[in-house]
Structures are given as structure tokens and as C-alpha cells.
VOLO-374951 format. One record per residue: residue in one letter; x, y, z of N, C-alpha, C in turn. Coordinates in steps of 0.02 Angstrom, whole numbers, plus 50000, padded with zeros to 5 digits. Each point is the difference from the previous one (the first is absolute). Layout:
<sites>
AXYZXYZXYZ;...
</sites>
This chain:
<sites>
X505394990847895500634998749943500584999250059;X500614998749956500514998350042500245005350003;X500095002850051500545008450026500614998149981;X500364994749973500525000749971500185001049919;X499374999349979500025001549934500265005749967;X500195001949952500445007249970499545004650007;X500355005850025499485004950010499595001949921;X500315000749945499445001849953499464994249987;X500134993750023499394997349996499685001050069;X500145001050050499415002250043499705006449991;X500325005449960499705005549981499494997949938;X500164996049972499414998849944499474995450029;X500174996650039499234996850035499605005950040;X500415004550040499695005950032499535004049951;X500365001549953499645004349939499454995649967;X500004992650001499434997049961499465000150057;X500114997850070499695000350044499465008150019;X500395005349995499615006249995499534999549938;X500254998749933499584998649955499284997050004;X500014995050053499514995349997499625002850048;X500395002550069499495004150058499595006549986;X500445002949959499785006349986499935003849928;X500034994749953499735001249928499285004849987;X499574998550043499445003649997500125007550015;X500385000150061500125007550031500405003149938;X500514998249975500365002649945499545001749943;X499674995749977499455001449935499665006750019;X499714999950042499545005750046500455006449995;X500715001250008500345002849992500285004149929;X499824994449950500125001949941500694998349975;X500324993550038500734999150000499894993749954;X500194999049932500144994749954500524997450010;X500594999550026500514994750011499774996150054;X500194993549989499854993950061500265000350056;X499565001050049500064999350083500775002650016;X499985006849988500825002950041499845005150059;X499535001250012499875005050058499594996150058;X500305001850068499644997750064499385000749992;X499825006849990499335002850001499605004049968;X500404999049927499725003749934500475005349977;X499895002049940500555005049959499975005050025;X500385004550001500215006250013499505004149973;X499635004350048499525005749957499925005150062;X499875006349955499975004750059499324999450051;X500165002850045499314998550055499605007549993;X499324998450011499495004849993500195007750023;X499765003249958500405008650018500904999949979;X500294995649981500694998749992500135006249942;X500535002750010500015005849939500324995749928;X499775000549942500174996749952500735002149977;X500454996049955500495002349976500165006449980;X500515004650039500115007049991499575003450045;X499574996150021499415005250063500445002350073;X499694999350030500265002450083499674998350065;X500315000150048499684996550062499835007550034;X499514999550016499765006250054500575000550054;X500085006950010500375001350070499574999050062;X500404999950050499805001450056500305001850068;X499985004150042500355002850055499994993250051;X500574996650002500144994050043499875002150070;X500065004450014499815001850090499435002550013;X499675002549945499275001050008499454995749962;X500284996149947499574997049951499535004849963;X500135005550001499755006349943500314999449932;X499464997549956500164999349932500405007349981;X500404999749961500365006149968499965001649914;X500225004549993499895000849906500674996949973;X500374997950046500774997749960499684993749976;X500424997849937499794993949974500724996049985;X500024995050013500544995949994500034995049940;X500435002149966500044994549925500194993050031;X499664994949955500044993950012500234997049915;X500594997650008500244996449944499664993749980;X499774998449923499884995649981499284998250037;X499904992549982499474996950032499834999450069;X499625003050046499985000950082499754993550016;X499934995349967499724992750027500544995450033;X499944996550053500294996150026499834991949993;X500414996450006499954992350006500284996250045;X499784996250056500434996350052500234993049934;X500245002649939500394993749975500315003149952;X500504997849992500685002749956500064996549948;X499555002049929500044997049941500895000049966;X500314995249980500694998749992499984998949911;X500635002449986500054995749925499794993749998;X499764998349939499684993150001500584994550003;X500575003649980500564994549998500364999050067;X499825004050044500364999550083499724993650024;X500344997750045500084994250030499655001150079;X499985005250018499735002950069499385003150006;X499534997350031499385003850011499634998449941;X499345002750009499464997949949500275005249941;X499564998649944500165003549928499505003349983;X499935006049964499475003649975500075006349956;X499385004050016500115005749955500615006450033;X499935005149966500585003750005499915003650095;X500535002450033499965002450049499765004950023;X499374999650029499545003850033500345006750038;X500585000150013500245005350038500445003949946;X500164998649939500335003349965500814999350019;X500225000149934500785000850011500195008050015;X500554999350029500355007150007500135002549937;X499815007849989500145002349947500665004450004;X500105005449956500785003050003500165002550064;X499405002350037500085003550048500114995450081;X500144994049977499974995050073500605001550006;X500104999050071500774999950027500254993050004;X500464997949958500174993550019500655000650034;X499984994750040500655001150063500694996049968;X500425005750020500764999549969500214992250027;X500674997149976500284995750031500035000950069;X500054995150038500165003250081499404999750037;X499575004249974499315001150045499564993950009;X499785000950080499774992950016499424996049967;X499575005849981499334996749972499955001149922;X499864996149963500045001749917499315002549984;X500015002449936499555002649978499474996249984;X499345002150018499284993950004499525002749950;X500265004849964499565002049939499275005450016;X500175004050060499765004750030500295006550003;X499655004549950500345007150013500215003350058;X500555003450019500205001850056500204994750071;X499904994549991499974994150060500804997949992;X500254998850058500664997950002500645005649975;X499815006450012500505004949949500515000250060;X500554999749974500564999050049500225006450030;X499595005349961500235007750006499575001550049;X499474997850017499555003250052500224999550073;X499955005850029500245002450061499645000350051;X499704995350044499375001650044500255004750051;X499405003750023500145005250064500034996150058;X500165002450053499914996750069499414999250035;X499345003749975499505000950019499474995249957;X500294998049940499734996549949500164992949987;X499954995750022500204992549986500114998449940;X500424995949962499804997649945499464995650006;X499704997549940499604995850001500014993249950;X499904993450033500114995349960499284995049988;X499934999049933499414997049976500174991849982;X499364996750022500164993050006499484996049975;X499944998649933499464996849959499654992750034;X499644996849955499474994550026500334995149954;X499484992950017500214994449961500025000449919;X500254995849981500094999349920500015007149981;X500425003550018500255007549983500535002450000;X500065007249979500635005050012499675005750025;X500715003050009499855007350023499535004449929;X500354999749952499685004249955499314998649976;X499764991750013499274996349991499515003450049;X500185000950055499675002750056499955006950012;X500455003749996500035006350015500105006349938;X499814998549943500045004649954499615005150008;X499324999250034499655005850017500085005350059;X500524997350050500205003550053500725001650003;X500464997649969500785001750002500105008449986;X499715000349944500085006049989499805006050021;X499364999850028499765006250036500354999850062;X500304993850037500354999950052500645004149994;X500314999649939500665002649981499965007149999;X499295001149977499875007649986499975005350068;X499934995250047499835003250062500645003750022;X500714996949965500565000550023500404996550063;X499574993850013500384995050028500414994849954;X500644997550036500274995449964499614993350009;X499924997249927499644992450009500424994649978;X499924994050027500444993649988499534994649994;X500184995549961499524995049988500674992949988;X499714994150013500304994149974499494993449988;X500344998549955499874993649963500074992450041;X499574997350048500114994950036499914993149981;X500264994350023499744992849992499544997249951;X500465002749930499704995949941499325002149996;X499935006449996499515001349995499404999350049;X500205000250056499675001750063499614991950017;X500404995049968499674993650007500324995550059;X500645002850008500404995550063499685000050061;X500354996550027499685000550084500135006650033;X499315001950021499905008050039500885000750047;X500184994450037500625001050051500515001749961;X500264996349938500415000749957499915007249969;X499565001849977499745007649964500245004950050;X499624998050055500005004950056500905002250021;X500514995149995500585002050006500285003449954;X499774997849930500265004149947499835007249992;X499335001250019499745008550006500325002450058;X500014995750056500535004950055500735001549979;X500334996249975500565001049958500155006849979;X499334999949948500165006049946499675006650049;X499624999050068499765005050019500635003150044;X500604995150027500485003650020500435001949959;X500054998349924500565002849964499725008149986;X499345000450001499595006449988500255005350059;X499914997050056500255004050064500694999850001;X500514995549973500685002150014500315005649927;X499594999349954500145003149938499915006650012;X499395002150032499845007350007500125001750055;X500264997650070500305003050048499315001550043;X499414995549980499145002550037500244995850059;X499545002350060499864994850066499514997049991;X499635001949979499284995049980499775000649945;X499574995949970499715000549942499214997750005;X499565002149938499244998150026499964994749947;X499414996749999500114993349957499134999849973;X499874998549933499344998749977499944994749957;X499544994650035500054993349980499354998149979;X499734997349941499474997849966500034993750008;X499344997150020499854992450011500374996950015;X500544994649979500494997050035500525003950040;X499995005349956500435005050017500015002350076;X499354999550022499665002350071500464993550043;X499894994149980500324996150045500584999750000;X500415000749955500745001349986500155006250072;X499665003549991500115006150052499954997850059;X499554995750016499844996650071500584996650029;X500054993649946500614995850020500625003850008;X500215004949961500625002150000500275006150059;X499395000850020500045005750059500064993850053;X499814995850007500054995250055500604993450006;X500174998149927500514996550000500555001849974;X500075005649982500825004649951500155005950040;X499765001250055500335004750028499835007549987;X499515001349970499815005449975499565004950036;X499534997050057499535003850031500245007950022;X500704999050012500305008050037500385004849928;X499794996649953500235003749940499485004249952;X499254996750016499515002749969499465004750031;X499795005049967499605005950036499364996949987;X499765000949941499334997849977499904992949935;X499604997250021499764994349963499345000749966;X499985001649917499415001449972499804994349965;X499334996950022499924992849968499445002049962;X499784996949936499675000849955499634991349989;X499565000850020499654992249998500404993150021;X500455001850038500324994450025499844994350033;X500394994449984499824993950024500444998950067;X499825004750052500315001150053499894994350054;X499264998250014499834994150026499774993149953;X500194999549932499934997049959499334999349959;X499744996449969499474999849955499454992550004;X499555000249998499644992549992499855000349938;X500025004349944499895000149925500204991349967;X499614997850001500004991649959500355001049948;X500255005849965500485000249942500654999050009;X500225004250062500524998950038500194993550032;X499434996950019500144994650026500214995849942;X499644998949957500104996149944500795000549976;X500275005650005500735000849969500454998750047;X499904998750061500384997350061500584994749964;X499864993749978500434995849975500495002049970;X499885004649964500555001749932500265007950012;X499745002950053500245007050020500205000150058;X500585000850048500224999850059499615007050036;X500175004949958499555005850032499294998450007;X499714999549952499234997950019499904995950059;X500384994450000499884996050052500155003950073;X500325005150005500205002450060499515005550006;X499675002149950499465005450003499304996150014;X499994993849999499404998550030499735000550070;X499545001950022499795001850064500044992550046;X500575001650057500034994850047500574996349964;X500415001749957500854997049991500334999750063;X500474996249998500544998250030500465007950029;X500185003249940500105007450021499575005650030;X499404998549965499495005150042499884999050074;X500054992650020499804998350069500505001850039;X500715000549979500575003050044500005006250003;X499725004849931500065008150019499425000550041;X499444995949995499415002950043500304999350077;X500414993550017500235000550066500275005750040;X500335003149959500355006450013499695005550002;X499404999549989499535007949993500135002749922;X499585004349979499935004749934500535005050004;X500225003350044500465005349987500694999150023;X500515004949971500634998150029500245006850009;X500685000650042500225007349992499525005150026;X500235006549976499455006750003499705000449948;X500054994649946499745000749937499125002549986;X499965005049966499265002849997499744995649920;X499434997250008499764996549954499325003349972;X499865001049936499555002149959499784996349946;X499284997950006499754993149942499585002649983;X499885000249916499515001249954499614995749977;X499524996149994499574994749974499465001649953;X499904993749964499445002049962499354992850025;X499345003949995499554995050036499964995849938;X500135000149950499904996049917500664995650001;X500364999150047500544996049997499854993250007;X500024995049939499894993650014500674995350018;X500575003049998500654996649999500234999550079;X499885005550030500325000250058499225001150058;X499834993650003499414999550038500034997250074;X499535001550056499605006150006500555006850004;X499575004749954500315006550006500295001950070;X499725000850053500195000350074500654996250015;X500184995449959500654997050020500605002749990;X499825004049960500575005949968500285004250044;X499675000650054500125004650053500374999250068;X500555000850006500404999850064499695001350066;X499904995650047499745002150071500295004350022;X499865006950034500395002750045499725007650006;X500215003550038499635006050029499935006349943;X499495003750015499825005049943500805004449984;X500365000750051500575004649973500574996449972;X499964994049996500464996149962499664996449930;X499424999050008499774997649935499225003749967;X500255001849932499405003849973499814996249953;X499184999249977499824996749941499355002549968;X499994998949932499445002849968499644994649941;X499394998849994499894996949950499785005149932;X500175000149952500025004249944499175001749989;X499544993949996499515002649990499455002150048;X500365000250062499665002750046499985007449996;X500645003149991500055007749987499745000849947;X500024995649937499645003649939499554992849967;X499235000450015499594996050004499994997949921;X500115005349956499984998249926500604996549971;X500485000350029500564996749961500074992049994;X500274999249945500224992749968500594998250007;X500164996050033500794997150004499924994050019;X500594996050016500184993950027500644998350018;X500254994949987500794997350028500415002449951;X499824999749946500485000249938500005007950004;X499615003149998499725008149963500205004450062;X500064997450067500095006050057500625002750003;X500544997049971500675004250021500035006749967;X499594998449924500165005149959499395005150000;X499574997550048499235006650003500345006950013;X499965004149973500105006950024499875001850063;X499364999250031499905001350059500664998550055;X499964991849984500374995950037500655003449993;X500305002449951500635001650000499985007550050;X499545002649991499895006450039500284998550079;X499614994950012499964997050068500714998350018;X500204996149956500814997350016500385005950013;X500095004549955500445004750014499905004650064;X499325000150012499755004350064500334995950066;X499884993249994500134994850044500795001550023;X500424999449932500765002250023500125005750020;X499595005849970500275008750028499595000950058;X499684995550018499725001750095500404994750046;X500554997149979500064994950051499754994650026;X499364997349932499704994150021499285002550029;X499865005749984499465001550030499375004449960;X499924998349942499635002249941499305001850027;X499765006849982499165001450018499564996249942;X499494996950011499554996049954499925002849930;X500055008850014499615003449934500784999149948;X500434998450018500554998749960500014995549956;X499424994250024499874995949937499475003949958;X500215003149932499525004949972499564995249954;X499505001550000499494995849955499895002649917;X499894995949958499965000949927499455003349986;
</sites>
């Protein structure tokens, strides 16, 4: 396809390709709108709390389940696809936002606040003041997505821990080149640091968000400003999935995420780790979008890199690339990873 074609035309072609490639997966997930999601319709993962339900509590330092429960607003499902209004010219079109629009309790950023409202309750709250020992955390979504479509199950429980949580929608729903998007997200990270007066921040990156983290630590001078990077099913070393390779001609971010891409070769030449950042990675053995699963984990010593495969901890778990960010046990593990400075115990990933 002509890369100079208008953005709305490129977006419609991407949506059409997705429909052809992934229509069967969408149908299996019960989606009735044609070809809109990169890996299927939003849906709760096995063991996820229904609407109005709860996420089991866990002591993040010991991994011991507690009796406290954290309410989760709306549908806990997550999709690495951001359905938009059918009239929109940016990104694929489809059903309602699985992350849910912000309700009356949502913190809408006032004029002048660096990060706009992203439709997640308590996120980008201009009144939140981080403490010296608890850095703010920035959520980074994946491809064909927004913060609300990927973090509808994680954001509210994270806010409930008392942490200041921020998120940014980047790169034309995550389809722009990774280098360009990394520069955009890095600017948002610096805005959070400047606005809160914090010396460092933590990052949570899902799917392409993990590669964004890797790229901006290396290329955008953030290595000394980040404490912990929690990565959920990240394309840290790219993917061999044929669906992603097929989208490469019409999606710059997809091309960058193909294993062996020019971007990944350059990053690999400099090693996997940057600064003193500690990395915590959670993967699913059922992931068919970021393959092989082992490629999701940075290479590094155990005191810098902790990883877990959800099904190894919970053999009865049913999850995949789409469902993993909202899985209640994974949510607990992510919170524990942040609260332990990147060293969560395996049992923090609670089983259904």
C-alpha cells in the first residue's frame, strides 16, 4: 500500500486486513462487528470478576491472599484493540469501548494539566500527590489500542492501592512507528515527573507497550528516571506471529515488532537492560500474538529480571494475549511487582 495515502484510507485498509486475518478469532469470541480487533473481542478472563464483582486481595510482599476485595468497575475484559466510533477516521471501528467510559467519579484533567483524561477512573488525576517512596506509575498500551481498552481491569485496583496512576494514548492508537511513539510516551513520562516533582517513576507496558519501554529507555534518556518496568506479554524481542508479519506493510508499529526488524536488531546490539531499571515480566503460554513466549523476557541477572508464566503458577488458568492484562491474578501480580520494587513472589499471581 502507498505509505503516502491518507491516514483514514490506511486505517480502513488495516481494519479490512484484520477482518480477513482474524475474522475466525473474532467470531469465536462472539464479536458480531466485522474485523475490528487485533486478537478478538473484549472478554473477561477465566476467574475474572463479573460486573460489580471483585478482585481477590493479596499481600504484595508475601503473596498471601487477603480477605480484602477491590471493586472493579464495569467489564474487566481487555482487548488489544481500541474500537472507535464508526464515523472515526483513525483506527479500526467496532463495538463499544471494552474499558468503559469514565463515570461521574472520573478525574478529568483541568486545563493546563499535561495529560488529558483517558476514560479510566482515577487515572491522570491532577490532585494526586506521590510520596517520596512510592513513585507515580505510567501505563502504556499496545497496538490498535488505547489506555482504556487495555487497562480497564488493572487501572482501578492500582489506583485503590493509593498510587498515583497516569496513562497516555499514543501513536494513532499504537500504529505509528515504535520510535516515534516512544518519543511521544517519553515526553509524557517527563511531564508526569515534572508535574509531580517525583525523581523517578514506574512503568507498566502491555504488548507493544513493552517495546515502547525498551526503546525509550535506550533512545530517549529515561533510563535514570525509571525504577521498575512491569511488562505484560511484551514484544520485547518482537514476535514471529504470521498475523503481525502480514500487517507490517500497512502498520509501521507492526513492522517494528516483527522479530529481526531493523529496530530490534539495533536494540539487541546494545543489550536488553538499561540503567538500574528492574524488570518484571508476566506472560501466558497460550499467547499466539507474541511468539515465542520466551522472547518476551529480557536477558539479565535474577536481581534485575523477574519473570513468570501465568499457567505455570496456575495450571487451571485460561487466558491469552488479549485477556492477560485484566486477569485478576495477573492484576495482583502487577501490583505486587510495583510494591516490591520489581521483585514479586510467584504466589502473588493468585489462581482462580
